[in-house]
N, CA and C of each residue as an Amber inpcrd file, in Angstrom:
protein
   408
 209.3030000  78.5290000  95.7590000 209.2250000  79.0120000  94.3190000
 208.2920000  78.2600000  93.7880000 207.7620000  76.8430000  93.8690000
 206.8020000  76.1170000  93.5690000 205.2690000  76.2890000  93.5940000
 205.5920000  76.9210000  95.0150000 203.8770000  77.4060000  95.5070000
 203.6370000  78.4890000  94.9230000 204.4290000  79.4080000  94.7000000
 204.4520000  80.5870000  94.1050000 203.8130000  80.4330000  92.3090000
 204.5010000  79.3780000  91.8740000 204.1210000  79.4870000  90.3720000
 202.6570000  78.5070000  90.3920000 202.4290000  77.8690000  91.4220000
 201.2520000  77.0390000  91.3550000 200.2870000  78.2920000  91.7190000
 200.1990000  79.0480000  92.5250000 199.6170000  80.4940000  93.0910000
 199.1990000  81.1060000  91.8080000 200.3720000  81.2310000  90.8100000
 200.4240000  82.1800000  89.5030000 199.2500000  81.3220000  88.5580000
 199.2710000  80.1600000  88.0890000 198.9320000  79.4510000  87.6550000
 197.0800000  79.5400000  88.0760000 197.1140000  79.0200000  89.4780000
 195.4220000  78.9930000  89.8730000 195.2870000  80.4650000  89.6150000
 195.4440000  81.4050000  89.8560000 194.7660000  83.0680000  89.7440000
 194.5260000  83.0070000  88.3030000 195.7740000  82.7510000  87.3040000
 195.4510000  82.9210000  85.7380000 194.2090000  82.4050000  85.3970000
 193.5830000  80.9460000  85.8140000 192.7540000  80.0030000  85.8140000
 191.5080000  80.5130000  86.3240000 191.6310000  81.1180000  87.6030000
 190.4430000  81.3490000  87.7920000 190.0030000  82.9090000  87.1330000
 191.0220000  83.4030000  86.6860000 190.6150000  84.8570000  85.8720000
 190.0520000  84.6350000  84.2560000 190.4120000  83.5570000  83.7310000
 190.1440000  82.9980000  82.1970000 188.7370000  82.4180000  82.5930000
 188.3990000  81.6200000  83.6510000 187.0130000  81.0330000  83.7810000
 186.2030000  82.2040000  84.2240000 186.3950000  83.1030000  85.1370000
 185.3890000  84.1180000  85.1310000 184.9770000  85.1210000  84.0270000
 185.8430000  85.2010000  82.8910000 185.9040000  86.1680000  81.8920000
 185.0530000  85.1800000  80.9740000 185.3160000  83.8560000  80.8140000
 184.8850000  83.4410000  79.6190000 183.5390000  82.6940000  80.1500000
 183.1830000  82.6120000  81.4940000 181.8100000  82.2720000  82.0180000
 180.4300000  83.1440000  81.8990000 180.3790000  84.3700000  80.6430000
 179.4230000  85.4700000  81.2040000 177.8300000  84.6060000  80.6530000
 177.1740000  84.8660000  81.8120000 175.8420000  84.5720000  80.9560000
 174.9510000  85.1200000  80.0260000 174.5620000  84.0550000  79.4100000
 173.7590000  84.3620000  78.1200000 172.4370000  84.4030000  78.2540000
 171.4300000  84.8010000  77.3370000 170.1360000  84.1980000  77.3890000
 170.0080000  83.5170000  76.3210000 169.0990000  82.3510000  76.6110000
 168.9440000  81.3880000  75.7670000 168.3850000  81.5950000  74.2610000
 168.4530000  81.4040000  73.1050000 168.0680000  82.0710000  71.8630000
 166.9020000  81.2690000  71.6510000 165.4390000  81.5070000  71.2780000
 164.5760000  80.9600000  71.0210000 164.0880000  81.1710000  69.5140000
 164.9770000  82.2540000  68.9090000 164.7440000  82.2540000  67.4660000
 164.6610000  81.4460000  66.8520000 163.9950000  81.6210000  65.4280000
 163.5950000  80.3110000  64.5120000 163.0960000  78.9610000  65.0920000
 162.4050000  79.1410000  66.1940000 161.6200000  77.9080000  66.8580000
 160.4010000  77.9480000  66.5840000 159.6750000  76.7970000  66.5660000
 158.3450000  76.6520000  66.1720000 157.5590000  76.1280000  67.6040000
 156.5030000  76.9010000  68.0330000 155.9220000  76.5490000  69.3100000
 154.4630000  76.4880000  68.8610000 153.7040000  75.5900000  69.6430000
 152.3360000  75.1940000  69.7450000 151.6750000  75.7610000  71.3850000
 150.9640000  76.4920000  71.4610000 150.3540000  76.9250000  72.8840000
 149.0230000  76.6320000  72.9160000 148.2930000  76.1220000  73.9810000
 147.3810000  75.3130000  74.2700000 146.4520000  75.6550000  75.5270000
 145.2100000  75.8010000  75.6040000 144.4050000  75.8770000  76.7680000
 144.0100000  74.4680000  77.3910000 143.0560000  74.2430000  78.2060000
 142.7970000  72.8300000  78.6540000 141.8920000  72.2250000  77.3710000
 141.3310000  72.9380000  76.5020000 140.2310000  72.3170000  75.5480000
 141.6360000  72.0080000  74.3110000 142.4940000  72.4990000  74.1190000
 143.2720000  71.8440000  73.0420000 144.1840000  73.0150000  72.3520000
 144.6390000  73.0030000  71.3450000 145.6980000  74.3220000  70.8220000
 145.0120000  75.4460000  70.4260000 145.6070000  76.6000000  70.8030000
 144.7600000  78.0860000  70.1300000 145.9240000  78.4580000  69.7610000
 147.4220000  78.4560000  69.5310000 148.1380000  79.1980000  68.7360000
 149.4910000  78.3020000  68.3240000 149.7740000  78.8120000  67.0460000
 150.9870000  77.9500000  66.6630000 151.7310000  79.1280000  65.6440000
 153.1610000  79.3120000  66.2550000 153.9280000  79.9440000  65.4040000
 155.2030000  79.8580000  65.5890000 156.1660000  80.3780000  64.5860000
 157.6960000  80.0390000  64.6370000 158.2370000  81.6340000  65.0080000
 159.0490000  81.4670000  66.0240000 159.8290000  82.8870000  66.5930000
 160.7070000  83.1260000  65.4240000 160.5550000  84.3900000  65.0080000
 161.3710000  84.5250000  63.6090000 163.0730000  85.1670000  64.4230000
 163.9890000  85.1410000  63.2930000 165.3010000  85.4540000  63.6030000
 165.6870000  87.0440000  63.6890000 166.0040000  87.5430000  65.2740000
 166.1800000  88.5140000  65.8760000 167.6660000  89.2740000  65.3740000
 168.1900000  88.7470000  64.2270000 169.6930000  89.3240000  63.9980000
 170.0400000  90.4910000  63.7250000 171.0090000  90.9160000  64.2600000
 170.9290000  92.7610000  63.9040000 170.3860000  93.2670000  65.3480000
 170.1680000  94.6580000  65.0360000 169.4910000  95.6630000  65.9970000
 168.1330000  95.6730000  66.2630000 167.2610000  94.8830000  65.0690000
 166.1280000  94.9560000  65.0740000 165.3600000  93.9890000  65.8950000
 164.6430000  94.6980000  66.9990000 164.0460000  93.5660000  67.9340000
 162.2530000  93.6530000  67.5200000 162.2210000  94.2670000  66.4860000
 160.2150000  93.8650000  66.4360000 160.7700000  93.6880000  64.9290000
 159.8540000  92.5280000  64.4640000 159.7360000  92.0660000  63.4430000
 158.1750000  91.6660000  62.8930000 157.5830000  91.5390000  61.6670000
 156.1470000  90.9030000  61.2250000 156.5590000  89.4820000  60.7790000
 155.5450000  88.6230000  61.4970000 155.6020000  87.5750000  61.1230000
 154.1050000  87.0620000  61.2790000 153.8430000  85.6390000  61.0450000
 152.2430000  85.2160000  60.7320000 152.4400000  84.2710000  61.9520000
 151.1490000  84.1320000  62.2580000 150.5850000  82.8310000  63.0680000
 149.4240000  82.0070000  62.8780000 149.1730000  80.7600000  63.1920000
 148.1990000  80.3380000  63.1270000 147.2820000  80.5560000  64.5330000
 145.8070000  80.9670000  64.4140000 144.9920000  81.1700000  65.8220000
 143.8320000  80.2130000  65.6940000 143.4830000  79.7240000  66.3870000
 142.5540000  78.3680000  66.3410000 141.0940000  79.2510000  66.8380000
 140.1750000  78.8020000  66.1230000 138.7910000  79.2940000  66.9450000
 138.6000000  78.6370000  68.1900000 138.0720000  79.5430000  68.7720000
 137.6030000  79.0610000  70.5610000 136.6800000  78.2580000  70.0720000
 135.6020000  78.1960000  69.7210000 134.3790000  77.5380000  69.7950000
 134.4730000  76.3290000  68.8010000 135.5050000  76.0450000  67.7350000
 135.4910000  75.0540000  66.8530000 136.8910000  75.1380000  66.6030000
 137.7410000  74.2410000  66.8970000 139.2580000  74.5330000  67.0880000
 139.7850000  73.5610000  65.4010000 138.5430000  73.2290000  64.7740000
 139.2440000  72.6540000  63.4410000 139.3590000  73.9980000  62.1870000
 138.7100000  74.8560000  63.0070000 138.9710000  76.3610000  62.1970000
 140.4280000  76.8650000  62.2780000 140.6880000  77.1670000  61.4320000
 142.1480000  77.8100000  61.9010000 142.5590000  79.0160000  60.9190000
 142.7040000  80.3560000  61.6290000 143.1270000  81.3810000  60.8850000
 144.4530000  81.5550000  60.8950000 144.9050000  82.2220000  59.7660000
 146.1900000  82.8020000  59.5860000 146.2400000  83.8500000  59.7410000
 147.0860000  84.6040000  60.5540000 147.0170000  86.2140000  61.0270000
 148.5470000  86.8000000  60.8750000 148.3500000  88.1410000  60.3110000
 149.4670000  88.5800000  60.4540000 149.9060000  89.2760000  61.7010000
 150.9930000  89.4160000  61.8540000 151.3720000  89.9020000  63.7560000
 152.2860000  90.4230000  63.3570000 152.6260000  91.2670000  64.7240000
 154.1690000  92.0110000  65.0570000 154.5110000  91.3510000  66.3290000
 155.8310000  90.9720000  66.2450000 156.4880000  90.3270000  67.6230000
 157.8250000  91.2760000  68.1460000 157.3860000  91.4740000  69.4160000
 158.7830000  92.2410000  69.7660000 159.2100000  91.4950000  70.9680000
 160.9070000  91.3610000  70.7650000 161.5290000  90.7240000  71.5870000
 162.0190000  91.6650000  72.5610000 161.7920000  91.0690000  73.9240000
 162.1710000  92.4730000  74.9170000 162.8220000  91.3590000  76.0890000
 163.5750000  92.1790000  76.7110000 164.7040000  91.7820000  77.7930000
 163.9040000  92.1950000  79.0910000 164.0390000  91.3790000  80.2740000
 163.4370000  91.7720000  81.3370000 164.4430000  93.1520000  81.9470000
 163.6660000  94.0330000  82.6240000 164.4320000  95.7320000  82.9760000
 165.4190000  94.6250000  84.1310000 165.2200000  94.0470000  84.9910000
 165.6980000  93.6550000  86.1520000 167.0430000  92.5930000  85.4120000
 166.6490000  91.5170000  84.8390000 167.1630000  90.4930000  84.1920000
 167.8570000  90.7200000  82.7870000 168.8450000  91.0220000  82.4270000
 169.1920000  90.9710000  80.6490000 169.4670000  89.6350000  80.1240000
 169.3840000  88.9790000  80.9330000 169.8750000  87.5350000  80.6860000
 168.5710000  86.3160000  80.3240000 167.4390000  87.2510000  80.0980000
 166.0140000  86.5550000  80.0550000 165.4660000  87.3300000  78.7740000
 165.2730000  86.7880000  77.8810000 163.9110000  87.3380000  77.0960000
 162.6490000  86.8450000  76.4760000 161.9120000  87.9380000  76.3680000
 160.2090000  87.4700000  76.4870000 160.0230000  88.0500000  75.2390000
 158.6830000  87.6810000  74.8140000 157.9510000  88.2220000  73.2720000
 157.0400000  88.8630000  73.5410000 156.3310000  90.1010000  73.0870000
 155.2610000  90.5330000  73.1750000 154.7580000  90.5120000  71.6090000
 153.3370000  90.2000000  71.4490000 152.9620000  89.7740000  69.8710000
 151.6200000  90.4910000  69.9840000 151.4470000  91.4690000  68.9630000
 150.0220000  92.0620000  68.7000000 149.4830000  91.6940000  66.9350000
 148.5920000  91.1260000  66.9490000 147.7360000  90.6470000  65.4050000
 146.2280000  91.1100000  65.6840000 146.1750000  91.2470000  64.8000000
 144.4820000  91.1560000  64.0960000 144.0060000  90.1240000  63.4570000
 142.8840000  89.5340000  64.2240000 142.6130000  88.2950000  63.7940000
 141.5380000  88.1830000  62.8560000 141.5500000  87.0080000  62.2000000
 140.5500000  86.8990000  61.2690000 139.1940000  86.3340000  61.4740000
 139.2570000  85.6210000  63.2630000 138.3340000  85.2770000  63.6290000
 137.4070000  86.3100000  64.3290000 135.7890000  86.0710000  63.7950000
 135.0960000  87.2020000  64.6700000 134.9200000  87.3690000  65.6410000
 134.8120000  86.4450000  66.4310000 134.8900000  86.6080000  67.9700000
 136.2250000  87.4770000  68.4810000 137.4490000  87.0620000  67.9850000
 138.7790000  87.3920000  68.3720000 138.6180000  88.9350000  68.0490000
 138.6660000  89.3740000  66.9260000 139.2320000  90.7410000  66.4550000
 140.5360000  91.1510000  66.1280000 141.0650000  91.4500000  67.5320000
 142.5120000  91.4880000  67.7100000 142.8470000  90.9430000  69.0380000
 144.3130000  90.7870000  68.9950000 145.0990000  89.9760000  69.9450000
 146.0560000  90.1540000  70.3130000 146.1440000  90.1560000  71.6420000
 147.7220000  90.5760000  72.2100000 147.9440000  89.5560000  73.4690000
 149.4870000  88.7450000  73.1050000 150.0260000  88.0320000  74.1390000
 151.3420000  88.4110000  74.5700000 151.7010000  87.8420000  75.8340000
 153.3640000  87.9580000  75.7390000 153.7870000  86.2800000  76.1630000
 154.9390000  86.0690000  75.6200000 155.2910000  84.7770000  75.4690000
 156.4490000  84.3110000  76.1400000 156.5170000  83.7010000  77.0390000
 157.9120000  83.5710000  78.0650000 158.2500000  81.8460000  77.6890000
 159.2260000  81.9380000  76.9300000 159.7400000  80.8030000  76.4790000
 160.1550000  80.2720000  77.7470000 160.3950000  78.5030000  77.5110000
 159.8750000  77.9150000  76.3520000 158.1680000  77.6540000  76.8330000
 157.5130000  77.9430000  78.0150000 156.4140000  77.1950000  78.1160000
 155.1740000  77.7430000  78.6310000 155.2300000  79.1600000  78.7210000
 154.2430000  79.6730000  79.2350000 153.8290000  81.0820000  78.3410000
 152.4390000  81.1670000  78.0190000 151.7600000  82.5530000  77.3200000
 150.6060000  83.0140000  77.9050000 150.7470000  84.0760000  78.0780000
 149.6340000  84.8930000  78.6580000 148.7770000  85.5600000  77.4930000
 147.6880000  85.3750000  77.2400000 146.5500000  85.5390000  76.0100000
 145.6180000  86.6420000  77.0030000 145.9020000  87.9760000  76.1420000
 144.5120000  88.8800000  76.6700000 143.3960000  88.5960000  75.8330000
 142.5360000  88.5980000  76.7430000 141.2520000  88.3100000  75.9290000
 140.1200000  89.8160000  75.9410000 139.0280000  89.7160000  75.2970000
 137.9800000  90.8780000  75.1660000 137.8610000  91.5260000  76.4800000
 137.6390000  90.7500000  77.4780000 137.2630000  91.1760000  78.6010000
 138.0980000  91.9960000  79.6960000 139.2060000  92.2250000  79.0940000
 140.4250000  92.6090000  79.8750000 140.8890000  91.9800000  80.8770000
 140.9730000  90.0930000  80.5820000 141.2190000  89.3670000  81.4080000
 142.5740000  88.9680000  80.8170000 143.0870000  87.6140000  81.0620000
 143.9220000  86.9290000  80.6310000 143.7830000  85.5250000  80.8560000
 144.2040000  84.7870000  79.8530000 144.4330000  83.3240000  80.0030000
 145.8410000  82.9840000  79.7630000 146.0490000  81.6970000  80.4920000
 147.5760000  81.5570000  80.6810000 147.2150000  80.0650000  79.7920000
 148.2170000  80.0140000  78.5620000 148.3350000  78.7100000  77.8100000
 149.7670000  78.1790000  77.9910000 149.8010000  77.0320000  78.1120000
 150.9960000  76.1300000  78.1390000 151.5620000  75.7120000  76.5880000
 152.6870000  76.1540000  76.4020000 153.0420000  75.8090000  75.1400000
 154.4160000  74.6550000  75.1210000 154.8590000  74.3590000  74.1460000
 155.9250000  73.4950000  73.8640000 156.4390000  73.3380000  72.3030000
 157.9080000  73.4200000  72.2790000 158.2520000  73.2210000  70.9890000
 158.3130000  72.0460000  70.4120000 157.7930000  72.6570000  68.9790000
 157.8550000  71.4340000  67.8590000 158.8760000  71.4390000  66.7930000
 159.1200000  70.2910000  66.4550000 160.0890000  70.2120000  65.5420000
 159.5040000  70.2920000  64.3120000 160.1010000  70.9540000  63.4150000
 160.0270000  71.5200000  61.8810000 160.5250000  71.0740000  60.8890000
């Protein structure tokens, strides 16, 4: 009788554990990131809050001029939160913006938090940037 009771308790414990340990994607909403190449910072932005059903938001980001990193342009952009088609436990962000920097004109990048960003340049190739979270 004692073994049956122990078995039932063990089965209930295992079932509760399986149900409560569902995997969820880490949330990077409302976090501030700086992204840089080998020369220095190129982008600064705050990932907006994606509460509700909206997976697309307007926001602003700072873009540093490529040849003079002391010049910073604040740009309007659209960010879209996407999940991987293979694994919905991970989110990444796609950003499109119009730059006030004459050399860049407009831009597109994909941000894979917390540390990787792929930025499309005018030559149809991509630059890899490293990113980190800054406390604001």
